[in-house]
Backbone of each chain as nested JSON, in Angstrom:
{
  "chains": [
    {"id": "A", "residues": [
      {"number": 1, "name": "MET", "atoms": {"N": [13.864, 243.196, -24.74], "CA": [12.469, 243.527, -25.841], "C": [11.866, 244.535, -25.703]}},
      {"number": 2, "name": "GLU", "atoms": {"N": [10.892, 245.262, -27.057], "CA": [10.499, 246.313, -27.472], "C": [9.002, 245.968, -27.076]}},
      {"number": 3, "name": "PRO", "atoms": {"N": [8.057, 246.283, -26.309], "CA": [6.848, 245.898, -26.098], "C": [6.055, 245.745, -27.013]}},
      {"number": 4, "name": "SER", "atoms": {"N": [6.382, 246.556, -28.101], "CA": [5.716, 246.515, -29.481], "C": [6.302, 245.445, -30.016]}},
      {"number": 5, "name": "VAL", "atoms": {"N": [7.144, 244.792, -30.042], "CA": [7.411, 243.287, -30.246], "C": [6.828, 242.842, -30.145]}},
      {"number": 6, "name": "LYS", "atoms": {"N": [7.046, 241.967, -28.682], "CA": [6.068, 241.542, -27.603], "C": [4.72, 241.337, -27.886]}},
      {"number": 7, "name": "THR", "atoms": {"N": [4.286, 242.896, -28.003], "CA": [2.807, 242.499, -28.009], "C": [2.356, 241.837, -29.669]}},
      {"number": 8, "name": "LYS", "atoms": {"N": [3.219, 241.871, -30.944], "CA": [2.883, 241.732, -31.944], "C": [3.738, 240.431, -31.954]}},
      {"number": 9, "name": "ILE", "atoms": {"N": [4.249, 239.659, -30.914], "CA": [4.122, 237.888, -31.027], "C": [3.363, 237.813, -30.431]}},
      {"number": 10, "name": "GLU", "atoms": {"N": [2.575, 238.425, -29.519], "CA": [1.77, 237.971, -28.597], "C": [0.165, 237.338, -29.525]}},
      {"number": 11, "name": "GLU", "atoms": {"N": [0.558, 238.012, -30.201], "CA": [-0.915, 238.468, -31.283], "C": [-1.081, 237.595, -32.054]}},
      {"number": 12, "name": "LEU", "atoms": {"N": [0.19, 237.026, -32.097], "CA": [0.532, 236.299, -33.764], "C": [0.039, 235.095, -33.608]}},
      {"number": 13, "name": "ILE", "atoms": {"N": [0.673, 234.474, -32.207], "CA": [0.112, 233.577, -31.604], "C": [-0.721, 232.763, -31.214]}},
      {"number": 14, "name": "LYS", "atoms": {"N": [-1.971, 234.031, -31.284], "CA": [-3.59, 233.573, -30.848], "C": [-4.585, 233.502, -32.226]}},
      {"number": 15, "name": "THR", "atoms": {"N": [-3.336, 234.161, -33.168], "CA": [-4.002, 234.005, -34.616], "C": [-4.575, 232.375, -35.265]}},
      {"number": 16, "name": "LYS", "atoms": {"N": [-3.758, 231.049, -34.303], "CA": [-4.074, 230.324, -34.735], "C": [-3.6, 229.181, -33.735]}},
      {"number": 17, "name": "PRO", "atoms": {"N": [-4.941, 228.16, -33.36], "CA": [-4.384, 227.008, -32.52], "C": [-2.575, 226.397, -32.506]}},
      {"number": 18, "name": "VAL", "atoms": {"N": [-2.207, 226.327, -33.835], "CA": [-0.889, 226.151, -34.256], "C": [-0.126, 227.404, -34.825]}},
      {"number": 19, "name": "PHE", "atoms": {"N": [0.757, 227.741, -34.432], "CA": [1.492, 228.313, -35.234], "C": [3.206, 228.383, -34.54]}},
      {"number": 20, "name": "LEU", "atoms": {"N": [3.705, 228.496, -35.97], "CA": [5.311, 227.689, -35.871], "C": [6.185, 229.551, -36.472]}},
      {"number": 21, "name": "PHE", "atoms": {"N": [6.534, 229.7, -35.765], "CA": [8.394, 230.663, -36.017], "C": [9.139, 230.028, -36.671]}},
      {"number": 22, "name": "MET", "atoms": {"N": [9.471, 230.576, -37.857], "CA": [10.778, 229.559, -38.316], "C": [11.656, 230.592, -39.321]}},
      {"number": 23, "name": "LYS", "atoms": {"N": [12.389, 229.818, -39.644], "CA": [13.028, 230.499, -41.159], "C": [12.506, 230.377, -42.55]}},
      {"number": 24, "name": "GLY", "atoms": {"N": [11.976, 231.208, -43.469], "CA": [11.6, 230.779, -44.756], "C": [9.936, 230.421, -44.294]}},
      {"number": 25, "name": "THR", "atoms": {"N": [9.558, 229.962, -45.351], "CA": [7.834, 229.683, -45.351], "C": [7.764, 228.374, -45.907]}},
      {"number": 26, "name": "PRO", "atoms": {"N": [6.613, 227.684, -45.255], "CA": [6.204, 226.235, -45.522], "C": [6.636, 225.897, -46.928]}},
      {"number": 27, "name": "GLU", "atoms": {"N": [6.506, 226.87, -47.573], "CA": [6.954, 226.525, -49.153], "C": [8.448, 226.231, -49.708]}},
      {"number": 28, "name": "MET", "atoms": {"N": [8.898, 227.187, -48.903], "CA": [10.443, 227.332, -49.377], "C": [11.372, 227.523, -47.782]}},
      {"number": 29, "name": "PRO", "atoms": {"N": [11.112, 226.294, -46.626], "CA": [12.202, 226.818, -45.767], "C": [13.483, 227.359, -45.97]}},
      {"number": 30, "name": "GLN", "atoms": {"N": [14.382, 228.302, -45.045], "CA": [15.435, 228.135, -45.417], "C": [16.316, 227.444, -44.529]}},
      {"number": 31, "name": "CYS", "atoms": {"N": [15.77, 226.301, -43.982], "CA": [16.763, 225.625, -42.559], "C": [15.8, 224.708, -42.631]}},
      {"number": 32, "name": "GLY", "atoms": {"N": [16.646, 223.686, -42.076], "CA": [16.726, 222.439, -42.43], "C": [16.1, 221.934, -40.91]}},
      {"number": 33, "name": "PHE", "atoms": {"N": [15.864, 222.442, -40.087], "CA": [15.4, 222.185, -38.653], "C": [13.425, 222.952, -38.755]}},
      {"number": 34, "name": "SER", "atoms": {"N": [13.71, 224.163, -39.495], "CA": [12.346, 224.785, -40.147], "C": [11.155, 223.925, -40.962]}},
      {"number": 35, "name": "ALA", "atoms": {"N": [12.224, 223.302, -41.453], "CA": [11.8, 222.98, -43.095], "C": [10.944, 220.716, -42.276]}},
      {"number": 36, "name": "GLY", "atoms": {"N": [11.967, 220.497, -41.622], "CA": [11.854, 219.392, -40.946], "C": [10.192, 219.554, -39.638]}},
      {"number": 37, "name": "VAL", "atoms": {"N": [9.898, 220.656, -39.28], "CA": [8.812, 220.756, -38.363], "C": [7.808, 220.788, -39.447]}},
      {"number": 38, "name": "VAL", "atoms": {"N": [8.118, 221.557, -40.598], "CA": [6.62, 221.755, -41.761], "C": [6.341, 220.352, -41.763]}},
      {"number": 39, "name": "GLY", "atoms": {"N": [7.852, 219.593, -41.984], "CA": [7.253, 218.53, -43.004], "C": [6.418, 217.179, -41.345]}},
      {"number": 40, "name": "VAL", "atoms": {"N": [6.386, 217.586, -40.484], "CA": [5.526, 216.436, -39.546], "C": [4.302, 217.203, -39.022]}},
      {"number": 41, "name": "LEU", "atoms": {"N": [4.155, 218.859, -39.549], "CA": [3.264, 219.281, -39.359], "C": [2.495, 219.138, -40.527]}},
      {"number": 42, "name": "LYS", "atoms": {"N": [2.467, 219.231, -41.273], "CA": [1.97, 218.326, -42.839], "C": [1.924, 217.086, -42.865]}},
      {"number": 43, "name": "GLN", "atoms": {"N": [2.534, 216.183, -42.455], "CA": [2.562, 215.0, -42.437], "C": [1.291, 214.4, -41.316]}},
      {"number": 44, "name": "LEU", "atoms": {"N": [1.242, 215.323, -40.502], "CA": [0.214, 214.57, -39.567], "C": [-1.139, 215.341, -39.891]}},
      {"number": 45, "name": "ASN", "atoms": {"N": [-1.344, 216.166, -41.034], "CA": [-1.815, 217.371, -41.49], "C": [-2.649, 218.419, -40.809]}},
      {"number": 46, "name": "ILE", "atoms": {"N": [-1.837, 218.565, -39.753], "CA": [-2.247, 219.659, -38.734], "C": [-2.55, 221.07, -39.654]}},
      {"number": 47, "name": "ASP", "atoms": {"N": [-2.822, 221.81, -39.405], "CA": [-3.22, 223.121, -39.898], "C": [-2.572, 224.027, -38.99]}},
      {"number": 48, "name": "PHE", "atoms": {"N": [-1.442, 224.805, -39.774], "CA": [-0.699, 225.903, -39.2], "C": [-0.997, 227.171, -39.827]}},
      {"number": 49, "name": "ASP", "atoms": {"N": [-0.647, 228.097, -39.051], "CA": [0.443, 229.406, -39.671], "C": [1.561, 229.327, -39.613]}},
      {"number": 50, "name": "SER", "atoms": {"N": [2.252, 230.473, -39.899], "CA": [3.938, 231.054, -39.499], "C": [4.061, 232.597, -39.407]}},
      {"number": 51, "name": "PHE", "atoms": {"N": [5.304, 232.551, -39.012], "CA": [5.803, 233.745, -39.418], "C": [7.166, 233.375, -40.149]}},
      {"number": 52, "name": "ASN", "atoms": {"N": [7.644, 233.906, -41.081], "CA": [9.017, 234.084, -41.302], "C": [10.148, 235.115, -40.551]}},
      {"number": 53, "name": "VAL", "atoms": {"N": [10.914, 234.553, -39.693], "CA": [11.956, 235.64, -38.905], "C": [12.699, 236.007, -39.851]}},
      {"number": 54, "name": "LEU", "atoms": {"N": [12.946, 235.588, -40.893], "CA": [14.101, 236.313, -41.434], "C": [13.65, 237.637, -42.398]}},
      {"number": 55, "name": "SER", "atoms": {"N": [11.986, 237.437, -42.182], "CA": [11.594, 239.259, -42.565], "C": [11.951, 240.104, -41.843]}},
      {"number": 56, "name": "ASP", "atoms": {"N": [11.477, 240.105, -40.614], "CA": [12.072, 240.43, -39.342], "C": [12.552, 240.677, -38.294]}},
      {"number": 57, "name": "MET", "atoms": {"N": [14.032, 241.421, -38.172], "CA": [14.943, 241.085, -37.571], "C": [14.348, 241.334, -35.714]}},
      {"number": 58, "name": "ASN", "atoms": {"N": [13.321, 242.225, -35.364], "CA": [12.92, 242.357, -34.546], "C": [12.271, 241.401, -33.671]}},
      {"number": 59, "name": "ILE", "atoms": {"N": [11.234, 240.569, -34.954], "CA": [10.857, 238.997, -34.332], "C": [11.757, 238.151, -33.85]}},
      {"number": 60, "name": "ARG", "atoms": {"N": [12.724, 238.021, -34.542], "CA": [13.644, 236.88, -34.531], "C": [14.427, 236.893, -33.43]}},
      {"number": 61, "name": "GLU", "atoms": {"N": [15.299, 238.356, -33.048], "CA": [15.75, 238.291, -32.229], "C": [14.727, 238.444, -30.577]}},
      {"number": 62, "name": "GLY", "atoms": {"N": [13.483, 239.058, -31.056], "CA": [12.38, 238.847, -29.815], "C": [11.731, 237.609, -29.356]}},
      {"number": 63, "name": "ILE", "atoms": {"N": [12.283, 236.952, -30.418], "CA": [11.278, 235.306, -30.218], "C": [12.068, 234.677, -28.944]}},
      {"number": 64, "name": "LYS", "atoms": {"N": [13.314, 234.827, -29.432], "CA": [14.209, 233.926, -27.833], "C": [14.156, 234.307, -27.215]}},
      {"number": 65, "name": "GLU", "atoms": {"N": [14.05, 235.98, -26.927], "CA": [13.734, 236.059, -25.453], "C": [12.353, 235.795, -25.048]}},
      {"number": 66, "name": "PHE", "atoms": {"N": [11.335, 235.853, -25.879], "CA": [9.799, 235.739, -25.326], "C": [9.745, 233.898, -24.99]}},
      {"number": 67, "name": "ALA", "atoms": {"N": [10.479, 233.819, -25.399], "CA": [10.44, 231.667, -25.237], "C": [10.959, 231.659, -24.049]}},
      {"number": 68, "name": "ASN", "atoms": {"N": [12.019, 231.924, -23.864], "CA": [13.629, 232.238, -23.608], "C": [14.076, 230.612, -24.164]}},
      {"number": 69, "name": "TRP", "atoms": {"N": [14.53, 230.552, -25.175], "CA": [14.692, 229.494, -25.984], "C": [15.546, 230.034, -27.495]}},
      {"number": 70, "name": "PRO", "atoms": {"N": [16.823, 229.788, -27.598], "CA": [17.493, 230.571, -28.535], "C": [18.036, 229.87, -29.53]}},
      {"number": 71, "name": "THR", "atoms": {"N": [16.825, 229.133, -30.367], "CA": [16.957, 228.596, -31.197], "C": [15.743, 228.734, -32.045]}},
      {"number": 72, "name": "ILE", "atoms": {"N": [15.68, 228.829, -33.661], "CA": [13.909, 229.144, -34.322], "C": [14.262, 227.443, -35.288]}},
      {"number": 73, "name": "PRO", "atoms": {"N": [13.422, 227.14, -36.004], "CA": [11.79, 227.223, -35.619], "C": [11.764, 226.888, -33.827]}},
      {"number": 74, "name": "GLN", "atoms": {"N": [10.486, 227.754, -33.599], "CA": [9.573, 227.804, -32.336], "C": [8.406, 227.339, -32.025]}},
      {"number": 75, "name": "LEU", "atoms": {"N": [7.667, 226.144, -31.978], "CA": [6.404, 225.853, -32.422], "C": [5.711, 226.076, -31.011]}},
      {"number": 76, "name": "TYR", "atoms": {"N": [4.154, 226.815, -31.333], "CA": [3.35, 227.28, -30.471], "C": [1.985, 226.794, -30.65]}},
      {"number": 77, "name": "ILE", "atoms": {"N": [1.032, 226.278, -29.614], "CA": [0.577, 225.227, -29.408], "C": [-0.599, 225.932, -28.423]}},
      {"number": 78, "name": "LYS", "atoms": {"N": [-1.87, 226.842, -28.935], "CA": [-2.769, 227.202, -28.281], "C": [-2.198, 228.51, -27.354]}},
      {"number": 79, "name": "GLY", "atoms": {"N": [-1.169, 229.295, -28.406], "CA": [-0.566, 230.265, -27.183], "C": [0.364, 229.255, -26.29]}},
      {"number": 80, "name": "GLU", "atoms": {"N": [1.04, 228.254, -26.531], "CA": [1.956, 228.048, -25.582], "C": [3.233, 227.644, -26.201]}},
      {"number": 81, "name": "PHE", "atoms": {"N": [4.071, 227.722, -25.657], "CA": [5.5, 227.817, -26.256], "C": [5.816, 225.949, -26.319]}},
      {"number": 82, "name": "VAL", "atoms": {"N": [5.834, 224.953, -27.74], "CA": [5.273, 223.66, -26.622], "C": [7.497, 223.234, -27.138]}},
      {"number": 83, "name": "GLY", "atoms": {"N": [7.99, 223.663, -27.988], "CA": [9.924, 223.417, -28.121], "C": [9.816, 223.821, -29.966]}},
      {"number": 84, "name": "GLY", "atoms": {"N": [10.913, 223.592, -29.996], "CA": [12.157, 223.487, -31.194], "C": [12.06, 222.253, -31.995]}},
      {"number": 85, "name": "HIS", "atoms": {"N": [12.596, 221.981, -32.711], "CA": [12.645, 221.144, -33.608], "C": [12.928, 219.724, -33.048]}},
      {"number": 86, "name": "ASP", "atoms": {"N": [13.744, 219.309, -32.163], "CA": [13.8, 217.863, -31.572], "C": [12.825, 217.582, -30.954]}},
      {"number": 87, "name": "ILE", "atoms": {"N": [12.416, 218.634, -30.126], "CA": [10.745, 218.356, -29.267], "C": [9.95, 217.775, -30.131]}},
      {"number": 88, "name": "THR", "atoms": {"N": [9.608, 218.838, -31.627], "CA": [8.015, 218.402, -32.224], "C": [8.044, 216.899, -33.109]}},
      {"number": 89, "name": "VAL", "atoms": {"N": [9.575, 216.807, -33.195], "CA": [9.725, 215.593, -33.934], "C": [9.34, 214.247, -32.962]}},
      {"number": 90, "name": "GLN", "atoms": {"N": [9.922, 214.432, -31.882], "CA": [9.758, 213.695, -30.899], "C": [8.359, 213.478, -30.291]}},
      {"number": 91, "name": "MET", "atoms": {"N": [8.015, 214.342, -29.59], "CA": [5.814, 214.543, -29.721], "C": [5.192, 214.137, -30.347]}},
      {"number": 92, "name": "ALA", "atoms": {"N": [5.652, 214.214, -32.14], "CA": [4.943, 213.665, -33.263], "C": [5.263, 212.095, -33.309]}},
      {"number": 93, "name": "ASN", "atoms": {"N": [6.229, 211.761, -33.108], "CA": [6.943, 210.322, -33.101], "C": [5.894, 209.563, -31.689]}},
      {"number": 94, "name": "SER", "atoms": {"N": [5.514, 209.855, -30.836], "CA": [5.383, 209.619, -29.089], "C": [3.304, 209.805, -29.339]}},
      {"number": 95, "name": "GLY", "atoms": {"N": [3.0, 210.504, -30.712], "CA": [1.559, 210.799, -30.069], "C": [0.736, 212.164, -29.802]}},
      {"number": 96, "name": "GLU", "atoms": {"N": [1.902, 212.756, -28.531], "CA": [1.751, 213.425, -27.965], "C": [1.391, 214.997, -28.482]}},
      {"number": 97, "name": "LEU", "atoms": {"N": [1.758, 214.98, -29.822], "CA": [1.455, 216.455, -30.314], "C": [0.154, 216.347, -31.111]}},
      {"number": 98, "name": "THR", "atoms": {"N": [-0.817, 215.322, -31.418], "CA": [-1.785, 215.321, -32.309], "C": [-2.761, 215.463, -30.796]}},
      {"number": 99, "name": "LYS", "atoms": {"N": [-2.488, 215.076, -29.399], "CA": [-2.799, 215.118, -28.593], "C": [-3.379, 216.373, -28.052]}},
      {"number": 100, "name": "LEU", "atoms": {"N": [-1.93, 216.845, -27.983], "CA": [-1.951, 218.538, -27.36], "C": [-2.944, 219.385, -28.329]}},
      {"number": 101, "name": "ILE", "atoms": {"N": [-3.224, 219.087, -29.583], "CA": [-3.872, 219.75, -30.557], "C": [-5.478, 219.616, -30.147]}},
      {"number": 102, "name": "GLY", "atoms": {"N": [-5.493, 218.089, -30.159], "CA": [-6.898, 218.049, -29.248], "C": [-7.908, 217.566, -30.908]}}
    ]},
    {"id": "B", "residues": [
      {"number": 1, "name": "MET", "atoms": {"N": [34.721, 226.531, -33.574], "CA": [34.749, 225.61, -31.991], "C": [34.547, 224.528, -32.583]}},
      {"number": 2, "name": "THR", "atoms": {"N": [35.257, 223.551, -31.978], "CA": [35.928, 221.844, -32.608], "C": [34.706, 221.177, -31.45]}},
      {"number": 3, "name": "LEU", "atoms": {"N": [34.392, 219.981, -31.892], "CA": [33.088, 219.596, -31.333], "C": [33.65, 218.904, -30.021]}},
      {"number": 4, "name": "PRO", "atoms": {"N": [35.103, 217.97, -29.852], "CA": [34.984, 218.41, -28.288], "C": [34.997, 219.076, -27.342]}},
      {"number": 5, "name": "GLU", "atoms": {"N": [35.088, 220.682, -27.788], "CA": [35.045, 221.741, -27.28], "C": [33.799, 222.003, -26.464]}},
      {"number": 6, "name": "ILE", "atoms": {"N": [32.742, 221.581, -27.843], "CA": [31.234, 221.616, -27.018], "C": [31.156, 220.777, -26.331]}},
      {"number": 7, "name": "GLN", "atoms": {"N": [31.395, 219.275, -26.487], "CA": [30.989, 218.762, -25.216], "C": [31.506, 219.253, -23.955]}},
      {"number": 8, "name": "ASN", "atoms": {"N": [32.931, 219.37, -24.171], "CA": [33.236, 220.104, -22.664], "C": [32.454, 221.084, -21.991]}},
      {"number": 9, "name": "LYS", "atoms": {"N": [31.718, 222.183, -22.998], "CA": [31.192, 223.021, -22.673], "C": [30.361, 222.568, -21.756]}},
      {"number": 10, "name": "ILE", "atoms": {"N": [29.133, 221.269, -22.529], "CA": [28.258, 221.506, -22.023], "C": [28.447, 220.372, -20.385]}},
      {"number": 11, "name": "GLU", "atoms": {"N": [29.226, 219.534, -20.652], "CA": [29.912, 218.579, -19.26], "C": [30.338, 219.069, -18.604]}},
      {"number": 12, "name": "THR", "atoms": {"N": [31.091, 220.671, -18.674], "CA": [31.039, 221.59, -17.718], "C": [29.805, 221.887, -17.028]}},
      {"number": 13, "name": "GLY", "atoms": {"N": [29.444, 222.399, -17.734], "CA": [27.941, 223.111, -17.36], "C": [27.052, 222.24, -16.602]}},
      {"number": 14, "name": "LEU", "atoms": {"N": [27.355, 220.917, -16.657], "CA": [25.805, 219.658, -16.278], "C": [26.875, 218.721, -15.999]}},
      {"number": 15, "name": "PRO", "atoms": {"N": [27.641, 218.89, -14.332], "CA": [28.102, 218.174, -14.023], "C": [28.039, 216.607, -13.741]}},
      {"number": 16, "name": "GLY", "atoms": {"N": [28.629, 215.62, -14.249], "CA": [28.263, 214.242, -14.393], "C": [27.662, 214.115, -15.261]}},
      {"number": 17, "name": "ALA", "atoms": {"N": [27.255, 214.752, -16.889], "CA": [26.818, 214.577, -17.34], "C": [27.369, 213.646, -18.339]}},
      {"number": 18, "name": "LYS", "atoms": {"N": [26.789, 212.898, -19.245], "CA": [27.33, 211.981, -20.379], "C": [27.44, 212.746, -21.277]}},
      {"number": 19, "name": "VAL", "atoms": {"N": [27.904, 212.854, -21.934], "CA": [27.887, 213.676, -23.356], "C": [28.86, 212.747, -24.651]}},
      {"number": 20, "name": "GLU", "atoms": {"N": [27.49, 212.882, -25.774], "CA": [28.42, 212.239, -26.972], "C": [27.739, 213.365, -28.12]}},
      {"number": 21, "name": "ILE", "atoms": {"N": [28.494, 213.53, -29.343], "CA": [28.717, 214.491, -30.063], "C": [28.819, 213.408, -31.156]}},
      {"number": 22, "name": "LEU", "atoms": {"N": [27.199, 213.895, -32.129], "CA": [27.44, 213.214, -33.523], "C": [27.873, 214.301, -34.92]}},
      {"number": 23, "name": "ASP", "atoms": {"N": [28.405, 214.117, -35.748], "CA": [28.909, 215.119, -36.988], "C": [28.242, 214.175, -38.031]}},
      {"number": 24, "name": "PRO", "atoms": {"N": [26.831, 214.096, -37.876], "CA": [26.294, 212.951, -38.921], "C": [26.546, 213.27, -40.408]}},
      {"number": 25, "name": "TYR", "atoms": {"N": [26.6, 214.45, -40.536], "CA": [26.842, 214.644, -42.208], "C": [28.47, 215.318, -42.728]}},
      {"number": 26, "name": "LYS", "atoms": {"N": [29.062, 215.075, -41.664], "CA": [30.349, 215.221, -41.248], "C": [30.724, 216.378, -42.012]}},
      {"number": 27, "name": "ASP", "atoms": {"N": [30.336, 217.497, -41.329], "CA": [30.916, 218.806, -41.678], "C": [31.222, 219.379, -40.294]}},
      {"number": 28, "name": "GLY", "atoms": {"N": [30.757, 219.025, -39.374], "CA": [31.366, 220.185, -38.435], "C": [30.028, 220.877, -38.018]}},
      {"number": 29, "name": "VAL", "atoms": {"N": [29.444, 221.377, -38.974], "CA": [28.491, 222.21, -38.668], "C": [26.63, 222.004, -37.711]}},
      {"number": 30, "name": "HIS", "atoms": {"N": [26.497, 220.595, -38.902], "CA": [24.716, 220.244, -38.25], "C": [25.425, 219.165, -36.885]}},
      {"number": 31, "name": "ILE", "atoms": {"N": [25.75, 219.761, -36.301], "CA": [25.803, 218.231, -34.996], "C": [24.706, 218.182, -33.99]}},
      {"number": 32, "name": "LYS", "atoms": {"N": [24.93, 217.289, -33.306], "CA": [23.65, 216.736, -32.93], "C": [24.867, 216.312, -31.174]}},
      {"number": 33, "name": "ALA", "atoms": {"N": [23.853, 216.506, -30.432], "CA": [24.448, 216.213, -29.048], "C": [23.705, 215.103, -28.449]}},
      {"number": 34, "name": "LEU", "atoms": {"N": [23.72, 213.582, -27.609], "CA": [23.353, 213.209, -27.271], "C": [23.9, 213.544, -25.193]}},
      {"number": 35, "name": "VAL", "atoms": {"N": [23.096, 214.031, -24.774], "CA": [23.046, 213.832, -23.977], "C": [22.356, 213.403, -22.698]}},
      {"number": 36, "name": "THR", "atoms": {"N": [23.077, 212.85, -21.846], "CA": [22.168, 212.033, -20.437], "C": [22.725, 212.441, -19.156]}},
      {"number": 37, "name": "TYR", "atoms": {"N": [21.609, 213.23, -18.533], "CA": [22.227, 213.398, -17.082], "C": [20.813, 213.485, -15.938]}},
      {"number": 38, "name": "GLN", "atoms": {"N": [21.504, 213.369, -14.93], "CA": [20.349, 213.14, -13.957], "C": [19.983, 214.513, -13.518]}},
      {"number": 39, "name": "GLY", "atoms": {"N": [20.358, 215.397, -13.502], "CA": [19.767, 216.461, -13.315], "C": [18.321, 216.229, -14.394]}},
      {"number": 40, "name": "PHE", "atoms": {"N": [18.224, 215.965, -15.262], "CA": [17.072, 216.101, -16.395], "C": [16.233, 215.265, -15.563]}},
      {"number": 41, "name": "ALA", "atoms": {"N": [15.906, 214.783, -14.099], "CA": [14.691, 213.623, -13.871], "C": [14.018, 214.376, -13.473]}},
      {"number": 42, "name": "GLY", "atoms": {"N": [12.962, 214.706, -13.749], "CA": [11.306, 215.072, -13.163], "C": [11.222, 216.289, -14.229]}},
      {"number": 43, "name": "LYS", "atoms": {"N": [12.504, 217.238, -15.015], "CA": [12.224, 218.2, -15.746], "C": [11.266, 217.31, -16.998]}},
      {"number": 44, "name": "SER", "atoms": {"N": [10.36, 218.786, -18.031], "CA": [10.114, 218.824, -18.894], "C": [11.008, 218.406, -20.293]}},
      {"number": 45, "name": "LEU", "atoms": {"N": [11.025, 218.104, -21.429], "CA": [11.999, 218.092, -22.304], "C": [12.638, 219.373, -22.815]}},
      {"number": 46, "name": "ILE", "atoms": {"N": [11.073, 220.317, -22.559], "CA": [11.586, 221.697, -22.672], "C": [12.715, 221.701, -21.466]}},
      {"number": 47, "name": "GLU", "atoms": {"N": [12.329, 222.129, -20.784], "CA": [13.451, 221.876, -19.511], "C": [14.98, 221.834, -19.823]}},
      {"number": 48, "name": "GLN", "atoms": {"N": [14.744, 220.512, -20.063], "CA": [16.375, 219.735, -20.155], "C": [16.729, 220.486, -21.372]}},
      {"number": 49, "name": "HIS", "atoms": {"N": [16.053, 220.79, -22.176], "CA": [16.528, 221.327, -23.793], "C": [17.501, 222.679, -23.094]}},
      {"number": 50, "name": "ARG", "atoms": {"N": [16.335, 223.447, -22.581], "CA": [17.418, 224.882, -22.198], "C": [18.298, 224.441, -21.059]}},
      {"number": 51, "name": "MET", "atoms": {"N": [18.184, 223.737, -20.408], "CA": [20.191, 223.215, -19.603], "C": [20.602, 223.318, -20.399]}},
      {"number": 52, "name": "VAL", "atoms": {"N": [20.389, 222.624, -21.111], "CA": [21.894, 222.127, -22.307], "C": [22.356, 223.447, -22.982]}},
      {"number": 53, "name": "TYR", "atoms": {"N": [21.377, 224.33, -23.697], "CA": [21.375, 225.512, -24.179], "C": [21.991, 226.387, -22.958]}},
      {"number": 54, "name": "ALA", "atoms": {"N": [21.788, 226.187, -22.289], "CA": [22.419, 227.008, -20.846], "C": [23.652, 227.201, -20.879]}},
      {"number": 55, "name": "THR", "atoms": {"N": [24.325, 226.112, -21.267], "CA": [25.912, 225.834, -21.287], "C": [26.767, 226.262, -22.509]}},
      {"number": 56, "name": "LEU", "atoms": {"N": [25.538, 226.853, -23.747], "CA": [26.62, 227.148, -24.495], "C": [25.804, 228.268, -25.162]}},
      {"number": 57, "name": "LYS", "atoms": {"N": [25.446, 229.437, -24.055], "CA": [24.592, 230.279, -24.006], "C": [25.907, 231.472, -25.62]}},
      {"number": 58, "name": "ASP", "atoms": {"N": [26.713, 231.926, -25.156], "CA": [27.428, 232.763, -26.231], "C": [27.381, 231.744, -27.176]}},
      {"number": 59, "name": "GLU", "atoms": {"N": [27.914, 230.821, -27.256], "CA": [28.224, 230.031, -29.017], "C": [27.139, 230.08, -29.584]}},
      {"number": 60, "name": "LEU", "atoms": {"N": [25.845, 229.758, -28.835], "CA": [24.85, 229.568, -29.86], "C": [24.424, 231.31, -30.749]}},
      {"number": 61, "name": "LYS", "atoms": {"N": [24.758, 231.976, -29.842], "CA": [24.253, 233.389, -30.46], "C": [25.566, 233.48, -31.873]}},
      {"number": 62, "name": "ALA", "atoms": {"N": [26.578, 232.864, -32.071], "CA": [27.312, 233.066, -32.713], "C": [28.149, 231.998, -33.721]}},
      {"number": 63, "name": "GLU", "atoms": {"N": [28.632, 231.328, -32.997], "CA": [29.33, 229.987, -33.873], "C": [28.586, 228.73, -33.491]}},
      {"number": 64, "name": "ILE", "atoms": {"N": [27.705, 228.218, -33.328], "CA": [26.965, 227.053, -33.604], "C": [25.743, 227.058, -34.127]}},
      {"number": 65, "name": "HIS", "atoms": {"N": [25.779, 227.1, -35.429], "CA": [24.668, 226.864, -36.384], "C": [23.374, 226.133, -36.585]}},
      {"number": 66, "name": "ALA", "atoms": {"N": [24.24, 224.982, -36.445], "CA": [22.683, 223.875, -36.27], "C": [23.084, 222.915, -34.801]}},
      {"number": 67, "name": "LEU", "atoms": {"N": [22.483, 222.628, -33.997], "CA": [22.324, 221.518, -32.683], "C": [21.134, 221.194, -32.245]}},
      {"number": 68, "name": "ALA", "atoms": {"N": [21.281, 219.859, -32.752], "CA": [20.162, 219.181, -32.571], "C": [20.458, 218.717, -31.051]}},
      {"number": 69, "name": "LEU", "atoms": {"N": [19.173, 218.211, -30.35], "CA": [19.293, 217.775, -28.811], "C": [18.782, 216.614, -28.829]}},
      {"number": 70, "name": "GLU", "atoms": {"N": [19.472, 215.5, -27.92], "CA": [18.543, 214.568, -27.483], "C": [18.984, 214.352, -26.181]}},
      {"number": 71, "name": "THR", "atoms": {"N": [17.937, 214.233, -25.478], "CA": [18.049, 214.194, -23.634], "C": [17.497, 212.756, -23.255]}},
      {"number": 72, "name": "ARG", "atoms": {"N": [18.354, 212.48, -21.562], "CA": [17.774, 211.416, -21.062], "C": [18.073, 211.697, -19.807]}},
      {"number": 73, "name": "SER", "atoms": {"N": [17.169, 211.19, -18.713], "CA": [17.838, 211.204, -17.107], "C": [18.949, 210.143, -17.165]}},
      {"number": 74, "name": "GLU", "atoms": {"N": [18.856, 209.097, -17.468], "CA": [19.667, 207.86, -17.506], "C": [19.571, 207.311, -18.294]}}
    ]}
  ]
}
């Protein structure tokens, strides 16, 4: 991964306590799993920012290496990678997600 | 890639794991793997999912579009 890509990712995840890398936008997700995570966050009234990986091929590939995680969406809380769609849904249901955000 | 092939890949990569592949929409694309594996014990969910992804490293880059995971240690 290019150092500039890594720097950009690090800056993005610091912009907001809850940050989502997704396909599409929260208003118009381009993938069912991305839509699922947006739905969970909205349902819990969690404030978040997102980045559309379809708009930037370097970030799209870089983020997989960054998190050592082969798929998108990817959720970050307080700068830490939390998981993809399944883990986010599981943590939302168990209450862990809101606890983590504090 | 067929569903039994995916199952076989995971079972080969995680010896002793019990793997069930679901195809809830019957489209062969949006699939879900239920994986029960003793080796998950003591591991975080992220680590458990990483272990399953590792068995499908190349497939996830190309052939597999949507794989949902549910992991258990027993």
